C-alpha positions, 0 to 999 in steps of 0.5 A, spaced: 220 776 611 226 777 616 227 784 613 221 787 615 221 784 622 228 785 625 229 790 631 231 796 627 225 796 622 220 795 628 223 801 631 222 805 625 215 803 625 214 805 632 218 812 631 213 813 625 207 812 629 209 816 634 211 822 630 204 821 626 201 821 633 204 828 634 202 830 627 195 828 629 195 834 634 197 839 629 192 836 624 186 837 629 189 844 630 188 846 623 195 847 622 201 845 617 205 841 617 201 835 620 201 828 620 206 826 614 211 831 616 211 829 623 212 822 622 217 823 617 221 827 622 221 821 627 222 816 622 229 820 619 231 822 626 230 815 628 234 812 622 240 816 623 240 814 630 240 807 628 245 808 623 250 812 628 249 806 633 250 801 628 256 804 624 260 805 631 258 798 634 260 794 627 266 798 625 268 801 631 269 808 628 267 815 630 262 817 635 255 814 635 253 821 638 256 825 632 251 823 626 245 824 631 248 831 633 247 833 626 239 832 627 238 838 631 241 843 627 237 840 621 230 840 625 232 847 627 232 849 619 226 846 618 223 849 624 225 856 622 221 855 616 214 854 620 215 861 623 212 867 620 211 874 622 204 877 620 200 883 621 197 880 628 204 877 631 208 871 630 206 864 629 209 857 628 213 857 635 208 851 637 209 847 630 217 848 630 217 846 638 213 840 636 218 838 630 224 839 635 220 834 640 218 829 634 226 829 632 227 827 639 222 822 639 225 819 633 232 819 636 230 816 643 226 810 639 233 809 634 237 809 641 233 804 644 229 808 649 222 807 646 220 808 653 222 815 653 220 816 646 212 814 648 213 818 655 215 824 651 210 823 646 204 823 651 207 829 654 207 833 648 200 831 646 197 832 653 201 839 653 198 842 646 192 840 647 191 842 654 194 849 653 190 850 647 184 850 652 188 854 657 190 859 651 183 859 649 180 861 656 185 866 656 183 869 649 176 869 651 176 872 658 182 876 658 181 881 664 178 876 669 184 871 669 
């Protein structure tokens, strides 16, 4: 049981949970990717952050930011795959941005900043939900706003 309840594993569970919360918003919006993908993005980012710190702290080699810094271009690659240009415009920017935020959430948990990760998750969800309402109003009443 000690393997399951050590601090690093708890961090992984927290990161996956916060990522899933962001994924729920995408699910409610009917967008792909959703819960599983966002949970895995946060989990992976957290894992890399933990490995960065532990490698530096245990072996005193490297820079703890180097591995974590590679998360950003990796997520950029994933996010770029969600952006599409269609007949009626470009879509997927919000999903790509949320993937980027979710990676940051996972990294924050991995770097022992669960407080920051939780705040960012709440802000991201509130922003996307409230701005979806504003966006709907702007489309419904375009000349009156």
